[in-house]
C-alpha positions as CSV (number, residue, x, y, z in Angstrom):
1,M,10.9,10.7,27.7
2,S,10.8,13.0,24.7
3,L,7.2,14.0,25.6
4,Q,8.3,15.5,28.8
5,L,10.4,18.2,26.9
6,L,7.5,19.4,24.8
7,D,5.9,22.7,25.5
8,P,2.6,21.9,27.3
9,S,0.9,24.9,25.7
10,S,1.4,23.4,22.1
11,E,-0.7,21.0,20.2
12,L,0.5,17.3,20.4
13,R,0.3,15.7,17.0
14,I,0.0,11.9,16.8
15,L,0.1,9.5,13.7
16,L,-1.8,6.3,14.4
17,C,-1.3,3.4,11.8
18,L,-3.9,0.6,12.0
19,H,-3.5,-2.8,10.6
20,G,-7.2,-3.5,10.9
21,P,-10.2,-3.3,13.3
22,D,-8.4,-5.2,16.1
23,N,-6.3,-2.1,16.7
24,I,-9.0,0.4,17.1
25,S,-9.3,-0.1,21.0
26,A,-5.7,0.1,21.7
27,S,-5.4,3.1,19.5
28,I,-8.2,4.8,21.4
29,N,-6.8,3.9,24.7
30,F,-3.5,5.6,23.4
31,M,-5.3,8.7,22.4
32,E,-6.9,8.8,26.0
33,I,-3.8,8.6,27.8
34,T,-2.0,11.1,25.8
35,R,-4.8,13.7,25.5
36,G,-4.3,16.0,28.5
37,K,-6.0,19.3,28.7
38,S,-8.6,20.2,26.1
39,D,-6.6,23.3,25.4
40,P,-4.4,22.9,23.4
41,G,-5.5,19.3,22.9
42,I,-4.0,16.7,20.6
43,L,-4.4,16.4,16.7
44,V,-4.6,12.8,15.7
45,Y,-4.0,11.5,12.0
46,V,-5.4,7.9,11.7
47,T,-4.5,5.7,8.7
48,E,-4.9,2.1,8.0
49,M,-2.3,-0.1,6.5
50,I,-3.5,-2.7,4.1
51,E,-1.4,-5.4,2.5
52,L,-1.4,-5.1,-1.2
53,T,-2.2,-8.5,-2.4
54,N,-3.1,-9.4,-6.0
55,Q,-6.8,-9.6,-5.1
56,I,-6.5,-6.0,-3.7
57,A,-4.3,-4.7,-6.4
58,V,-6.6,-5.5,-9.1
59,T,-9.2,-3.2,-7.4
60,V,-7.0,-0.1,-7.2
61,E,-8.4,2.8,-9.0
62,R,-6.0,5.6,-10.0
63,G,-7.3,9.2,-11.0
64,E,-5.3,12.2,-11.8
65,G,-2.9,13.5,-9.2
66,I,-1.5,11.5,-6.0
67,E,-4.5,11.8,-3.8
68,T,-7.0,10.2,-6.0
69,T,-5.9,6.4,-5.7
70,N,-8.7,4.4,-4.2
71,V,-8.9,0.7,-3.1
72,K,-12.3,-0.6,-4.2
73,D,-11.9,-4.0,-2.4
74,K,-15.2,-4.9,-0.6
75,D,-13.2,-6.1,2.7
76,V,-10.9,-3.1,2.5
77,M,-14.0,-0.7,2.3
78,E,-15.8,-2.5,5.3
79,M,-12.6,-2.3,7.4
80,R,-12.3,1.5,6.7
81,D,-16.1,1.9,7.4
82,T,-15.5,0.0,10.7
83,I,-12.4,2.1,11.8
84,T,-14.1,5.5,10.7
85,S,-17.3,4.8,12.5
86,S,-15.5,3.6,15.7
87,F,-13.3,6.7,15.9
88,Q,-16.1,9.0,15.1
89,A,-18.3,7.4,17.9
90,Y,-15.3,8.0,20.3
91,I,-14.9,11.7,19.1
92,D,-18.6,12.2,19.5
93,D,-18.8,10.8,22.9
94,D,-15.8,11.8,24.7
95,G,-13.7,13.8,22.2
96,D,-12.9,17.0,24.0
97,G,-9.4,18.2,23.0
98,V,-9.2,15.8,20.3
99,T,-9.1,16.7,16.6
100,L,-9.3,13.7,14.2
101,K,-8.1,13.7,10.7
């Protein structure tokens, strides 16, 4: 209902939080149905949500500043690569009007 009240000439911004690769197809479908015209298009922020277990916590590396925390767990890195490549493939194939961050 609240989408109906938005100005159609302004960019729609969406935050998608994925719990793993199983959520990729549903997220891409959601982007498809909300995309609309290519101008102004939509801006989509994609982030993955991971459970911080003891095994994963050991692999967390902190640098200086807030934005320099990285998880070096092999499974988490593979999940991130899968998610990134899937979304990038969608943008390359049919991403008119979609800006991905």
